[in-house]
C-alpha positions as CSV (number, residue, x, y, z in Angstrom):
1,M,64.7,63.0,-20.8
2,G,64.3,63.8,-24.5
3,A,66.6,66.2,-26.2
4,V,65.4,69.6,-27.2
5,F,66.5,72.4,-29.4
6,R,67.1,75.7,-27.6
7,K,67.0,79.2,-29.1
8,H,69.7,81.7,-28.4
9,P,68.8,85.1,-27.0
10,K,67.8,87.8,-29.5
11,Q,69.1,90.9,-27.8
12,A,71.1,93.2,-30.0
13,Q,74.5,94.2,-28.6
14,P,76.6,96.6,-30.5
15,V,80.4,95.9,-30.4
16,P,83.1,98.6,-30.6
17,S,85.1,97.9,-33.8
18,A,88.3,98.5,-31.9
19,Q,87.7,95.3,-29.9
20,V,87.9,92.9,-32.8
21,H,90.3,92.2,-35.6
22,T,87.6,92.0,-38.2
23,E,83.8,92.2,-38.4
24,H,82.0,91.0,-35.3
25,P,80.8,87.5,-36.2
26,A,77.9,87.0,-33.8
27,Q,74.4,88.3,-34.5
28,G,72.2,89.0,-31.4
29,F,74.7,87.4,-28.9
30,D,78.1,88.4,-27.6
31,P,79.9,86.1,-25.2
32,R,82.1,88.9,-24.0
33,H,79.1,90.3,-22.1
34,L,78.8,87.4,-19.7
35,S,80.0,87.5,-16.0
36,K,83.5,86.1,-16.8
37,D,86.0,87.6,-19.2
38,L,86.2,85.9,-22.5
39,V,89.9,85.5,-23.2
40,V,89.8,83.4,-26.4
41,W,87.1,83.3,-29.1
42,C,87.8,81.8,-32.5
43,R,85.1,81.2,-35.1
44,A,85.7,79.7,-38.5
45,D,83.7,82.4,-40.3
46,A,85.8,85.3,-39.1
47,G,89.5,86.1,-38.6
48,V,90.7,83.2,-40.7
49,E,93.9,84.0,-42.7
50,T,94.8,81.6,-45.5
51,N,98.1,80.5,-47.1
52,G,96.7,79.5,-50.5
53,S,94.3,76.6,-49.7
54,T,95.3,76.2,-46.0
55,V,94.9,78.2,-42.8
56,S,98.0,80.0,-41.5
57,K,96.3,82.1,-38.7
58,W,93.0,81.9,-36.8
59,R,92.4,85.2,-35.1
60,D,91.0,85.6,-31.6
61,M,87.7,87.6,-31.7
62,S,87.8,88.4,-28.0
63,G,89.9,91.4,-28.7
64,R,92.8,90.1,-26.6
65,G,95.1,89.0,-29.4
66,H,95.2,85.4,-28.4
67,D,95.5,84.1,-32.0
68,F,96.4,80.6,-33.2
69,S,98.9,80.3,-36.0
70,Q,101.0,77.8,-38.0
71,A,103.9,78.8,-40.3
72,T,104.6,75.4,-41.8
73,A,102.3,74.8,-44.8
74,S,102.2,71.1,-44.4
75,S,100.9,71.4,-40.9
76,Q,98.2,73.9,-41.6
77,P,94.5,72.9,-41.5
78,T,92.0,73.4,-44.3
79,P,89.1,75.8,-44.5
80,K,85.7,74.5,-45.5
81,K,83.1,76.9,-46.7
82,A,79.9,75.1,-45.6
83,G,79.9,72.9,-42.5
84,L,77.5,72.7,-39.6
85,G,74.4,74.9,-40.2
86,G,75.8,76.0,-43.5
87,H,78.6,77.9,-41.7
88,P,82.4,77.6,-42.5
89,E,84.6,75.3,-40.4
90,I,88.3,74.4,-40.3
91,V,89.3,70.8,-40.9
92,W,92.3,69.2,-39.2
93,D,94.1,66.2,-40.7
94,D,97.3,65.6,-38.8
95,D,97.7,69.4,-38.5
96,R,98.6,71.7,-35.6
97,M,98.1,75.4,-34.7
98,T,99.7,77.1,-31.7
99,G,98.2,79.8,-29.5
100,S,99.0,81.9,-26.4
101,D,99.9,81.1,-22.8
102,L,96.7,79.7,-21.1
103,Y,98.2,79.9,-17.6
104,A,98.8,83.6,-18.0
105,M,95.2,84.2,-19.1
106,L,93.6,82.8,-15.9
107,T,93.3,84.8,-12.7
108,D,92.2,81.8,-10.6
109,K,94.0,78.6,-11.8
110,G,91.2,76.5,-10.5
111,E,88.3,78.4,-12.2
112,W,88.0,78.3,-16.0
113,T,85.5,77.3,-18.8
114,I,86.3,76.1,-22.3
115,F,83.8,75.5,-25.1
116,V,84.5,73.8,-28.5
117,V,82.2,72.9,-31.4
118,M,83.1,69.9,-33.6
119,G,81.4,69.2,-36.9
120,E,80.5,66.0,-38.6
121,G,83.2,63.4,-39.5
122,W,85.7,63.6,-36.7
123,Q,87.6,60.4,-36.1
124,D,87.7,58.6,-32.8
125,S,90.8,57.0,-31.2
126,S,91.3,54.1,-33.5
127,G,94.6,53.3,-31.7
128,G,92.6,52.4,-28.6
129,G,93.3,55.3,-26.3
130,S,90.7,55.9,-23.6
131,G,92.1,58.7,-21.6
132,A,90.1,61.9,-21.1
133,S,92.9,64.4,-20.5
134,G,94.8,63.6,-23.7
135,S,97.9,62.2,-22.1
136,Y,97.0,58.5,-22.8
137,S,98.7,56.8,-25.7
138,N,96.8,57.0,-29.0
139,S,94.2,59.6,-27.8
140,P,93.8,62.3,-30.5
141,N,94.4,65.7,-28.9
142,L,91.9,68.4,-29.9
143,L,93.0,71.2,-27.6
144,T,95.9,71.1,-25.1
145,A,98.1,73.4,-23.1
146,N,101.7,72.2,-22.9
147,P,101.2,68.6,-22.0
148,S,103.6,68.2,-19.2
149,I,102.9,68.2,-15.4
150,G,99.9,70.6,-14.9
151,Y,98.7,70.6,-18.5
152,I,95.1,70.7,-19.6
153,G,93.6,68.8,-22.5
154,I,90.5,67.9,-24.5
155,C,90.8,64.7,-26.5
156,V,88.8,62.2,-28.6
157,L,87.9,59.1,-26.7
158,S,87.9,55.5,-28.0
159,A,84.6,54.5,-29.6
160,N,83.2,52.8,-26.4
161,R,83.7,56.0,-24.4
162,G,81.3,58.0,-26.5
163,G,82.8,61.2,-27.9
164,F,85.1,63.7,-26.2
165,G,86.7,63.9,-22.7
166,G,88.9,66.4,-20.9
167,G,90.9,67.1,-17.8
168,I,94.2,68.1,-16.3
169,F,97.3,66.4,-15.0
170,N,98.5,67.5,-11.6
171,A,99.7,64.8,-9.2
172,G,97.5,62.3,-11.0
173,Y,95.0,62.5,-13.9
174,K,91.8,64.4,-13.3
175,D,89.6,63.2,-16.1
176,S,85.9,63.7,-17.0
177,I,84.2,61.7,-19.7
178,P,80.5,61.4,-20.9
179,E,78.0,59.6,-18.8
180,T,75.8,57.1,-20.7
181,A,73.1,59.7,-21.5
182,G,75.6,62.0,-23.0
183,K,77.5,59.6,-25.3
184,I,77.7,60.2,-29.0
185,N,78.9,58.1,-31.9
186,Q,82.0,58.7,-34.0
187,G,81.6,61.7,-36.3
188,E,78.5,63.2,-34.7
189,P,78.5,67.0,-34.1
190,A,79.3,68.0,-30.6
191,I,79.1,71.1,-28.4
192,F,81.7,70.2,-25.7
193,A,82.5,72.1,-22.5
194,L,85.4,71.4,-20.1
195,Y,85.4,73.5,-16.9
196,S,86.8,73.6,-13.4
197,D,85.5,74.9,-10.2
198,S,85.8,74.2,-6.5
199,G,83.6,71.1,-7.0
200,G,86.0,69.5,-9.5
201,I,86.9,69.0,-13.2
202,K,83.7,68.6,-15.2
203,T,82.5,68.2,-18.8
204,R,79.3,68.7,-20.7
205,Q,78.6,67.1,-24.1
206,N,75.7,68.5,-26.1
207,G,74.2,69.8,-22.9
208,V,74.5,66.6,-20.9
209,D,76.8,66.5,-17.8
210,G,79.7,64.1,-17.8
211,T,81.6,62.6,-14.8
212,T,83.2,64.8,-12.2
213,A,86.9,64.5,-11.4
214,A,88.7,65.8,-8.3
215,A,89.3,69.5,-8.1
216,A,92.8,70.8,-8.9
217,D,94.5,74.0,-9.9
218,L,96.5,74.3,-13.1
219,V,100.2,74.7,-12.5
220,S,102.6,77.0,-14.3
221,T,103.5,74.4,-16.9
222,A,100.1,74.6,-18.5
223,T,101.2,77.2,-21.0
224,T,101.0,77.2,-24.8
225,L,97.7,76.4,-26.2
226,Q,97.6,74.0,-29.1
227,I,94.9,72.8,-31.5
228,G,95.2,69.5,-33.3
229,D,98.0,67.8,-31.4
230,A,99.8,67.7,-28.1
231,A,102.6,70.2,-28.2
232,D,105.4,67.7,-27.4
233,N,104.1,64.8,-29.5
234,N,104.5,63.9,-33.2
235,N,102.7,60.5,-33.2
236,A,100.1,60.0,-35.9
237,D,97.5,58.8,-33.4
238,D,97.9,61.9,-31.2
239,Y,96.5,64.2,-33.9
240,Y,92.9,65.4,-34.0
241,D,91.3,64.6,-37.4
242,G,88.1,66.4,-38.0
243,P,86.4,69.8,-38.3
244,L,86.3,72.6,-35.7
245,S,83.8,75.4,-35.9
246,E,84.2,77.5,-32.8
247,A,86.2,77.7,-29.6
248,M,85.8,79.9,-26.4
249,I,87.8,80.1,-23.2
250,F,86.6,82.1,-20.2
251,N,88.6,83.4,-17.3
252,G,86.4,81.8,-14.7
253,V,83.4,79.5,-14.4
254,L,80.1,80.5,-16.0
255,T,76.9,80.4,-14.0
256,Q,74.4,77.7,-14.7
257,N,72.2,80.1,-16.6
258,E,75.2,81.3,-18.7
259,F,76.0,77.7,-19.6
260,S,72.5,77.4,-21.0
261,I,72.8,80.7,-22.8
262,V,76.0,79.7,-24.6
263,E,74.8,76.2,-25.4
264,S,71.5,77.7,-26.7
265,Y,73.4,80.1,-29.0
266,L,75.7,77.3,-30.3
267,S,72.8,74.9,-30.7
268,D,70.8,77.4,-32.7
269,R,73.7,78.4,-34.8
270,Y,75.1,75.0,-35.7
271,G,71.9,72.9,-35.6
272,I,73.2,70.6,-32.8
273,R,70.7,69.0,-30.6
274,V,71.2,69.6,-26.9
275,G,69.3,68.5,-23.9
276,H,69.4,67.1,-20.3
């Protein structure tokens, strides 16, 4: 079926200033008002602290204080004033930022939802990695949580796999990757969702469902969130190279209608085509 552009809802929703570290970035939409608690919300146009020309802290706009930071200047990503839709983005180039304990944020370890928005120009797995959960050799890691037994990961797939994949490791890899209809080419903008429910580990790329892996709960080693590289790796091919505009993590699985609402908002804001 042909892709369509969706429009985000227009309702005005005032936000108490005490709940955010800086001005509330959204206009007409607040993901903290959905059925599941928003525990991480980072946007490149708000809460970004710089160290000269690089980013030292990316503040969590959910109000829960789950910020990302990097003290080492050489490992800090770079802010870009005008990316997708004319909005700022943060560009990773062999960089890394560390966040909070994902496992501690989640009430049900088998029920969670993650959204990330990648801008133009990201690099695929030139080293040949094809894994979805980020544990495979040479798969650039975009977002991970302590890659040991029980970790969760979103990574860039090799060119023939068509974009991004994700999953967890828990007594075997539980990976989800794009189906044929949802594949994209290297460098194309993407709204990517990785989520888990009783039916399994699943992905959506630009509004199109990916494959489904077996259901599995995260275990207690899925702790420190990391953007840009797996927490225990320093291999050049493991780093994510490309822009990131926005990231959300929900404590639970959104409803089908809420997935559409979030994707509509992100599609409208960043000008990314989504469809089924």
